[in-house]
C-alpha positions in Angstrom: -26.1 69.4 -19.0 -24.6 72.8 -19.8 -20.8 73.1 -20.1 -18.8 74.5 -16.8 -18.0 77.8 -16.9 -14.2 78.3 -17.3 -13.0 80.9 -14.8 -9.3 80.0 -14.8 -6.7 82.6 -16.2 -4.4 82.4 -18.9 -3.0 78.6 -18.5 0.4 79.4 -19.5 0.7 81.8 -16.8 1.7 79.0 -14.0 4.8 78.0 -15.9 6.1 81.7 -17.1 5.5 83.9 -14.2 8.4 84.2 -11.6 7.5 82.2 -8.6 8.7 80.9 -5.2 6.8 77.7 -5.3 5.6 76.3 -8.7 3.4 73.4 -9.3 3.6 72.1 -13.3 1.2 69.6 -14.5 0.9 67.6 -11.2 -1.0 64.2 -11.2 -1.5 62.4 -8.1 -3.3 59.1 -7.3 -4.5 57.1 -4.2 -4.3 53.5 -5.6 -6.1 53.7 -9.0 -8.1 56.4 -8.0 -7.0 59.8 -10.1 -7.7 62.8 -7.7 -5.4 65.7 -8.9 -5.6 65.9 -12.8 -2.4 67.8 -14.2 -2.7 71.2 -12.5 -0.3 73.9 -12.6 0.0 77.2 -10.5 2.7 79.5 -8.8 2.9 80.8 -5.2 4.9 83.9 -4.8 6.9 84.9 -2.1 5.3 86.3 0.9 1.4 85.8 -0.3 -1.3 83.7 1.0 -2.9 81.4 -1.5 -6.3 80.4 -0.7 -6.6 76.7 -2.3 -10.9 76.3 -2.3 -13.2 73.7 -3.8 -16.4 71.5 -2.6 -15.5 68.3 -0.5 -13.6 66.3 -2.7 -12.2 68.4 -5.2 -8.6 67.6 -4.6 -7.6 70.5 -2.3 -6.0 68.0 0.7 -4.7 65.9 -1.7 -2.7 68.8 -3.6 -1.2 69.6 0.0 -0.1 66.5 0.7 1.3 66.1 -2.6 3.3 69.2 -2.2 4.4 67.9 1.0 5.6 64.5 -0.6 3.9 62.4 1.8 4.1 59.3 -0.7 0.4 58.9 -0.3 -0.9 60.2 -2.4 1.3 59.0 -5.3 2.6 62.1 -7.7 2.8 60.2 -10.9 3.7 62.9 -13.1 4.7 66.5 -12.9 7.4 68.8 -11.0 6.9 70.6 -7.8 9.7 73.2 -7.3 10.6 75.6 -4.4 13.1 78.2 -4.5 14.8 76.3 -7.4 15.0 73.3 -5.2 12.9 70.2 -7.0 10.7 68.8 -4.5 9.3 66.1 -6.7 12.5 64.3 -6.3 12.5 64.1 -2.6 10.9 62.5 0.1 8.7 64.0 2.8 11.5 64.3 5.3 13.7 65.9 2.4 11.0 68.1 1.4 10.5 69.3 5.0 14.3 69.9 5.3 13.8 71.8 2.4 11.6 74.3 3.8 8.0 72.8 3.6 5.8 73.0 6.8 2.7 71.3 6.7 0.1 71.5 9.5 -2.4 68.6 8.7 -6.3 68.7 9.4 -5.7 66.3 12.3 -3.0 68.2 13.9 -0.9 65.4 15.0 0.0 66.4 18.7 2.2 64.0 19.9 1.2 62.2 22.8 2.8 62.0 26.1 4.6 65.2 25.4 4.0 68.7 27.0 3.4 71.6 24.8 7.0 73.0 25.2 8.1 69.2 24.5 6.2 69.1 21.2 8.3 72.5 20.3 11.4 71.3 21.3 11.2 67.9 19.5 10.6 70.1 16.4 13.8 71.9 17.1 15.9 68.9 17.8 17.8 69.1 14.1 18.2 72.2 12.1 17.2 74.2 10.6 15.6 76.1 13.6 12.9 78.6 12.9 11.1 81.0 15.3 12.5 80.6 19.0 10.1 79.1 21.5 9.9 82.2 23.7 8.8 84.1 20.3 6.1 81.4 19.8 4.9 82.0 23.0 4.7 85.6 22.2 2.7 84.9 19.0 0.5 82.1 21.2 -0.1 83.3 24.5 -2.1 80.7 25.6 0.5 78.1 24.9 2.9 79.8 27.2 0.4 79.5 29.9 0.1 75.9 29.0 3.3 75.0 28.3 3.9 72.2 30.8 0.4 70.7 29.9 0.1 67.6 27.9 -0.4 68.7 24.4 -3.2 66.3 23.5 -5.2 67.6 26.6 -5.3 70.9 25.2 -8.9 72.5 23.7 -9.4 72.0 20.3 -8.1 75.6 19.4 -5.3 75.4 21.7 -4.0 72.1 19.6 -4.5 74.1 16.5 -2.2 77.0 17.7 0.3 74.5 18.8 0.3 72.6 15.5 1.1 75.8 13.9 3.5 76.9 16.2 5.3 73.4 15.8 5.6 74.0 12.0 7.1 77.8 12.2 9.5 76.2 15.0 11.2 74.8 11.9 13.0 77.4 9.8 10.2 76.9 6.8 9.8 78.7 3.3 6.2 77.7 3.0 3.4 77.0 5.4 0.8 74.5 4.2 -2.5 74.9 6.7 -5.2 72.1 6.0 -8.3 73.4 7.4 -7.0 75.5 10.4 -10.5 76.7 11.2 -12.7 73.5 11.4 -14.5 72.5 14.6 -13.3 75.8 16.1 -15.7 78.2 18.0 -16.0 81.4 16.1 -14.1 83.4 18.8 -11.0 81.0 18.2 -11.3 81.3 14.6 -10.8 84.9 15.0 -7.7 84.5 17.2 -6.3 82.0 14.5 -6.7 84.6 12.0 -5.4 87.2 13.7 -2.3 84.9 14.0 -2.1 84.2 10.6 -2.6 88.0 9.9 0.5 88.6 11.7 2.6 85.3 10.3 1.7 86.9 7.1 3.5 90.2 8.1 6.3 88.5 8.6 6.5 87.6 5.0 5.6 83.7 5.5 4.4 82.6 2.3 1.4 80.3 2.8 -1.1 78.2 1.0 -4.4 77.8 3.0 -7.1 75.1 2.6 -10.1 76.0 4.0 -13.9 75.3 3.9 -14.9 78.5 5.4 -14.3 80.2 1.9 -15.3 83.4 2.7 -12.7 83.6 5.7 -10.2 82.5 3.7 -10.6 84.6 0.9 -10.6 87.8 3.2 -7.2 86.6 4.6 -5.6 85.6 1.1 -4.0 87.8 -1.8 -5.2 85.0 -4.2 -7.3 81.8 -4.9 -7.4 78.8 -6.8 -10.3 76.7 -7.1 -10.5 73.3 -7.8 -13.5 71.1 -9.1 -12.9 67.3 -9.7 -8.8 67.7 -9.6 -8.8 70.5 -12.0 -8.3 74.2 -11.7 -11.3 76.2 -12.5 -10.0 79.6 -11.1 -6.4 81.0 -10.4 -6.6 84.7 -9.9 -7.3 87.3 -7.0 -9.1 86.3 -3.9 -11.2 89.7 -3.9 -12.5 88.6 -7.4 -13.9 85.5 -5.9 -15.6 87.5 -3.1 -17.6 89.9 -5.8 -18.2 87.1 -8.3 -21.2 85.6 -7.3 -21.8 83.0 -10.3 -18.3 81.8 -9.5 -19.1 81.3 -5.9 -22.2 79.8 -6.3 -21.0 77.4 -9.1 -18.0 75.9 -7.3 -18.3 77.1 -3.7 -22.1 76.9 -3.0 -21.7 80.2 -1.2 
């Protein structure tokens, strides 16, 4: 078997370039399963980073590790956000420090209306976007503000999950598979929303199986393969590099 092609950039870049969010030599485990294997990367303020790779590459594990969810366990490494050591924090403390995770399963709270889901996110400071501003961003949510959140369509639940994250005063938005299971017309709508969020200066990490759509939205891309980084560079370069896409993204 031929050795894998190494498309990664300077390995020292992750620890030397100025960054808003930095991951240094992070190792994450589910029990004895070694998933994320010593990755390092930077995310700069205001950019969208697409975190890509085949199923099982470690993308969601990386997001969950940054968000300090406790499972997976980060047994080695450091995570810094705006000079704050996230690796020393619980998930609650990391959220207070400015991380907003939109998980793949959306986690809309049963029994609460759309508006109550948003109000619950703002019970404790720091408060982010106002509810009326969120309704301007997601008019469908405004129309359904009294409807129970779990009865919304899949696309509307995704909008609510993103809105709930923005209801907090966050510094980095972590999106796990925001397009999964959605019709193309709804994906277009979510994509326009993310473009608007980007225009407001929100720093975002996007995990998405629809790699082409993610790359067209993102400034930079990181590709994972079996828990290691094999590419860290511009999103446009991935779109233009057929060998890279074929080897690691199957597109």
